[in-house]
C-alpha positions as protocol buffer text, in pm:
chain_id: "A"
residue {
  index: 1
  type: MET
  ca { x: 5446 y: 2398 z: 6834 }
}
residue {
  index: 2
  type: ASN
  ca { x: 5787 y: 2181 z: 6780 }
}
residue {
  index: 3
  type: ALA
  ca { x: 5603 y: 1868 z: 6792 }
}
residue {
  index: 4
  type: VAL
  ca { x: 5412 y: 1898 z: 6542 }
}
residue {
  index: 5
  type: ILE
  ca { x: 5720 y: 1973 z: 6306 }
}
residue {
  index: 6
  type: GLY
  ca { x: 5695 y: 1552 z: 6219 }
}
residue {
  index: 7
  type: MET
  ca { x: 5344 y: 1512 z: 6184 }
}
residue {
  index: 8
  type: HIS
  ca { x: 5309 y: 1522 z: 5845 }
}
residue {
  index: 9
  type: GLY
  ca { x: 5311 y: 1111 z: 5820 }
}
residue {
  index: 10
  type: ALA
  ca { x: 5552 y: 1086 z: 6080 }
}
residue {
  index: 11
  type: GLY
  ca { x: 5828 y: 1327 z: 5870 }
}
residue {
  index: 12
  type: GLY
  ca { x: 5715 y: 1184 z: 5540 }
}
residue {
  index: 13
  type: PHE
  ca { x: 5713 y: 872 z: 5581 }
}
residue {
  index: 14
  type: ARG
  ca { x: 5392 y: 872 z: 5492 }
}
residue {
  index: 15
  type: ALA
  ca { x: 5242 y: 738 z: 5809 }
}
residue {
  index: 16
  type: GLN
  ca { x: 4964 y: 862 z: 5989 }
}
residue {
  index: 17
  type: CYS
  ca { x: 4698 y: 1087 z: 5767 }
}
residue {
  index: 18
  type: GLY
  ca { x: 4783 y: 1442 z: 5907 }
}
residue {
  index: 19
  type: LEU
  ca { x: 4377 y: 1506 z: 5890 }
}
residue {
  index: 20
  type: VAL
  ca { x: 4347 y: 1251 z: 6170 }
}
residue {
  index: 21
  type: GLU
  ca { x: 4704 y: 1385 z: 6359 }
}
residue {
  index: 22
  type: GLY
  ca { x: 4552 y: 1743 z: 6369 }
}
residue {
  index: 23
  type: ALA
  ca { x: 4191 y: 1588 z: 6513 }
}
residue {
  index: 24
  type: LEU
  ca { x: 4410 y: 1473 z: 6776 }
}
residue {
  index: 25
  type: MET
  ca { x: 4584 y: 1739 z: 6870 }
}
residue {
  index: 26
  type: PHE
  ca { x: 4287 y: 1961 z: 6896 }
}
residue {
  index: 27
  type: VAL
  ca { x: 4108 y: 1702 z: 7043 }
}
residue {
  index: 28
  type: GLU
  ca { x: 4419 y: 1765 z: 7349 }
}
residue {
  index: 29
  type: ILE
  ca { x: 4450 y: 2073 z: 7360 }
}
residue {
  index: 30
  type: PHE
  ca { x: 4103 y: 2158 z: 7372 }
}
residue {
  index: 31
  type: LEU
  ca { x: 4044 y: 1845 z: 7671 }
}
residue {
  index: 32
  type: ALA
  ca { x: 4306 y: 1974 z: 7833 }
}
residue {
  index: 33
  type: ASP
  ca { x: 4245 y: 2350 z: 7864 }
}
residue {
  index: 34
  type: LYS
  ca { x: 3874 y: 2223 z: 7964 }
}
residue {
  index: 35
  type: GLY
  ca { x: 4020 y: 2070 z: 8255 }
}
residue {
  index: 36
  type: LYS
  ca { x: 4026 y: 1697 z: 8159 }
}
residue {
  index: 37
  type: LYS
  ca { x: 4246 y: 1432 z: 8292 }
}
residue {
  index: 38
  type: GLU
  ca { x: 4523 y: 1242 z: 8072 }
}
residue {
  index: 39
  type: ASN
  ca { x: 4330 y: 915 z: 8070 }
}
residue {
  index: 40
  type: GLU
  ca { x: 4003 y: 1102 z: 7941 }
}
residue {
  index: 41
  type: ILE
  ca { x: 4122 y: 1212 z: 7705 }
}
residue {
  index: 42
  type: SER
  ca { x: 4343 y: 922 z: 7579 }
}
residue {
  index: 43
  type: GLU
  ca { x: 3980 y: 747 z: 7584 }
}
residue {
  index: 44
  type: VAL
  ca { x: 3849 y: 1062 z: 7367 }
}
residue {
  index: 45
  type: CYS
  ca { x: 4165 y: 1042 z: 7101 }
}
residue {
  index: 46
  type: PHE
  ca { x: 4133 y: 594 z: 7102 }
}
residue {
  index: 47
  type: GLN
  ca { x: 3795 y: 615 z: 7049 }
}
residue {
  index: 48
  type: PHE
  ca { x: 3868 y: 872 z: 6806 }
}
residue {
  index: 49
  type: ALA
  ca { x: 4084 y: 660 z: 6610 }
}
residue {
  index: 50
  type: LYS
  ca { x: 3926 y: 336 z: 6635 }
}
residue {
  index: 51
  type: LYS
  ca { x: 3596 y: 552 z: 6465 }
}
residue {
  index: 52
  type: PHE
  ca { x: 3771 y: 686 z: 6196 }
}
residue {
  index: 53
  type: THR
  ca { x: 3936 y: 343 z: 6110 }
}
residue {
  index: 54
  type: GLU
  ca { x: 3572 y: 172 z: 6112 }
}
residue {
  index: 55
  type: LYS
  ca { x: 3465 y: 446 z: 5859 }
}
residue {
  index: 56
  type: TYR
  ca { x: 3752 y: 501 z: 5665 }
}
residue {
  index: 57
  type: VAL
  ca { x: 3950 y: 119 z: 5653 }
}
residue {
  index: 58
  type: SER
  ca { x: 4282 y: 352 z: 5817 }
}
residue {
  index: 59
  type: LEU
  ca { x: 4499 y: 576 z: 5970 }
}
residue {
  index: 60
  type: GLN
  ca { x: 4805 y: 586 z: 5721 }
}
residue {
  index: 61
  type: CYS
  ca { x: 4822 y: 822 z: 5535 }
}
residue {
  index: 62
  type: PHE
  ca { x: 4941 y: 533 z: 5225 }
}
residue {
  index: 63
  type: ASP
  ca { x: 4606 y: 372 z: 5223 }
}
residue {
  index: 64
  type: LEU
  ca { x: 4368 y: 618 z: 5282 }
}
residue {
  index: 65
  type: ARG
  ca { x: 4539 y: 828 z: 4980 }
}
residue {
  index: 66
  type: PRO
  ca { x: 4396 y: 801 z: 4674 }
}
residue {
  index: 67
  type: ASN
  ca { x: 4606 y: 614 z: 4428 }
}
residue {
  index: 68
  type: GLY
  ca { x: 4849 y: 633 z: 4716 }
}
residue {
  index: 69
  type: PHE
  ca { x: 5193 y: 776 z: 4630 }
}
residue {
  index: 70
  type: THR
  ca { x: 5353 y: 882 z: 4273 }
}
residue {
  index: 71
  type: ASN
  ca { x: 5691 y: 1079 z: 4152 }
}
residue {
  index: 72
  type: ASN
  ca { x: 5418 y: 1309 z: 4007 }
}
residue {
  index: 73
  type: ASP
  ca { x: 5155 y: 1355 z: 4231 }
}
residue {
  index: 74
  type: PRO
  ca { x: 4929 y: 1601 z: 4173 }
}
residue {
  index: 75
  type: PRO
  ca { x: 4925 y: 1901 z: 4481 }
}
residue {
  index: 76
  type: HIS
  ca { x: 4556 y: 1853 z: 4618 }
}
residue {
  index: 77
  type: ALA
  ca { x: 4557 y: 1448 z: 4568 }
}
residue {
  index: 78
  type: CYS
  ca { x: 4346 y: 1424 z: 4885 }
}
residue {
  index: 79
  type: GLU
  ca { x: 4152 y: 1717 z: 4839 }
}
residue {
  index: 80
  type: LYS
  ca { x: 3806 y: 1547 z: 4856 }
}
residue {
  index: 81
  type: LEU
  ca { x: 3882 y: 1306 z: 5107 }
}
residue {
  index: 82
  type: THR
  ca { x: 4011 y: 1674 z: 5360 }
}
residue {
  index: 83
  type: ILE
  ca { x: 3643 y: 1780 z: 5303 }
}
residue {
  index: 84
  type: ASP
  ca { x: 3506 y: 1472 z: 5418 }
}
residue {
  index: 85
  type: VAL
  ca { x: 3684 y: 1404 z: 5690 }
}
residue {
  index: 86
  type: ILE
  ca { x: 3691 y: 1772 z: 5784 }
}
residue {
  index: 87
  type: ILE
  ca { x: 3310 y: 1709 z: 5827 }
}
residue {
  index: 88
  type: TYR
  ca { x: 3312 y: 1382 z: 5959 }
}
residue {
  index: 89
  type: THR
  ca { x: 3555 y: 1479 z: 6230 }
}
residue {
  index: 90
  type: TYR
  ca { x: 3346 y: 1784 z: 6317 }
}
residue {
  index: 91
  type: HIS
  ca { x: 2979 y: 1562 z: 6381 }
}
residue {
  index: 92
  type: TYR
  ca { x: 3194 y: 1333 z: 6545 }
}
residue {
  index: 93
  type: LEU
  ca { x: 3388 y: 1549 z: 6798 }
}
residue {
  index: 94
  type: TYR
  ca { x: 3034 y: 1778 z: 6839 }
}
residue {
  index: 95
  type: THR
  ca { x: 2852 y: 1435 z: 7002 }
}
residue {
  index: 96
  type: ILE
  ca { x: 3151 y: 1326 z: 7196 }
}
residue {
  index: 97
  type: PHE
  ca { x: 3188 y: 1696 z: 7347 }
}
residue {
  index: 98
  type: LYS
  ca { x: 2821 y: 1713 z: 7409 }
}
residue {
  index: 99
  type: ASN
  ca { x: 2836 y: 1415 z: 7569 }
}
residue {
  index: 100
  type: ILE
  ca { x: 3032 y: 1441 z: 7806 }
}
residue {
  index: 101
  type: SER
  ca { x: 2934 y: 1834 z: 7892 }
}
residue {
  index: 102
  type: ILE
  ca { x: 3212 y: 2034 z: 7689 }
}
residue {
  index: 103
  type: ILE
  ca { x: 2959 y: 2191 z: 7493 }
}
């Protein structure tokens, strides 16, 4: 759990989107639990990041966030993006896990 403390965009640095970080953490934990080797897990993570970037243009929170950042950001500025990414991630990982005989 201590590994996730600074994950929200690199501790607020507005770097990698938390939606990406969360998906990658899930993949790492899930596949390790299924006995997959580090190189297999790493490849799935790499391909997820590659495909995510192809679809959403960036992994960076600052780029993905609607209207960037301001001092008066609304509390749920990324709500639509969050829903879209969760659905995308579910479908993408379902396909990947099915292809590597995890599900």
